C-alpha positions as CSV (number, residue, x, y, z in Angstrom):
1,M,10.1,-11.7,-2.7
2,T,9.1,-8.1,-3.1
3,T,6.8,-6.1,-5.3
4,V,8.2,-3.8,-8.0
5,Q,6.2,-1.2,-9.9
6,I,6.1,-1.7,-13.7
7,G,4.2,-0.3,-16.6
8,M,3.6,3.0,-18.3
9,P,3.6,6.2,-16.3
10,T,-0.2,6.3,-16.3
11,Q,-0.8,2.6,-15.9
12,H,1.4,1.3,-13.1
13,R,1.0,-2.2,-11.7
14,L,2.8,-4.3,-9.1
15,V,4.5,-7.7,-9.7
16,F,6.3,-9.9,-7.2
17,V,9.9,-10.6,-7.9
18,P,12.3,-13.0,-6.0
19,L,15.2,-11.2,-4.3
20,N,17.7,-14.0,-4.5
21,D,20.9,-12.7,-6.1
22,A,19.4,-9.2,-6.3
23,T,21.6,-6.1,-6.2
24,V,20.4,-3.0,-4.3
25,G,21.8,0.5,-4.8
26,P,20.7,4.1,-4.3
27,G,17.4,4.4,-6.1
28,Y,17.5,1.0,-7.9
29,L,16.9,-2.7,-7.5
30,K,18.5,-5.1,-10.0
31,V,17.0,-8.6,-9.9
32,A,18.4,-11.8,-11.4
33,Y,15.4,-12.4,-13.6
34,D,14.8,-11.4,-17.2
35,R,12.7,-8.3,-17.7
36,A,10.2,-10.2,-19.9
37,L,9.7,-12.9,-17.2
38,V,9.1,-10.2,-14.5
39,R,6.7,-8.3,-16.8
40,D,4.7,-11.5,-17.4
41,C,4.3,-12.4,-13.8
42,P,0.7,-12.2,-12.4
43,A,0.2,-8.6,-11.5
44,L,-1.7,-6.5,-9.0
45,G,-3.2,-3.1,-9.2
46,M,-1.5,-0.4,-7.2
47,D,-4.2,-0.7,-4.4
48,D,-5.0,-4.4,-4.8
49,I,-4.2,-7.4,-2.5
50,L,-3.0,-10.7,-3.8
51,P,-5.7,-13.4,-3.1
52,A,-4.3,-16.3,-1.1
53,E,-5.3,-18.8,-3.8
54,D,-3.1,-16.9,-6.4
55,E,0.2,-17.1,-4.4
56,E,1.2,-20.5,-5.8
57,A,1.0,-19.2,-9.4
58,V,3.5,-16.4,-8.6
59,F,6.0,-19.0,-7.3
60,Q,5.4,-21.3,-10.3
61,H,5.9,-18.4,-12.6
62,Y,9.5,-18.2,-11.4
63,S,9.9,-22.0,-11.2
64,L,10.1,-21.8,-7.4
65,T,8.7,-24.3,-4.9
66,Y,5.6,-23.0,-3.0
67,Q,5.0,-24.1,0.5
68,K,2.6,-22.6,3.0
69,G,3.9,-21.9,6.5
70,A,3.5,-24.6,9.2
71,G,0.2,-23.1,10.4
72,G,-1.0,-22.5,6.8
73,E,0.4,-18.9,6.8
74,R,0.7,-17.1,3.5
75,Q,4.1,-16.6,2.0
76,L,3.3,-13.3,0.1
77,A,1.3,-10.3,1.2
78,R,1.2,-6.7,0.3
79,R,1.7,-4.4,3.3
């Protein structure tokens, strides 16, 4: 997954989007998910960090299976 910036020019926010079947080109990323589904995903502010307890909700939003790493590692993090 990756984060993409959505929203109005003065009210940006970040949402996670799965990259399976995504197409990348110069200056764009086209994902295999409907715009409304992406827009309704749990969002982050531009300077926020996704709390560990909210990770599963992102996966469930896209009907994906969530599983922590073998040592309990997070699957998502904003770097």
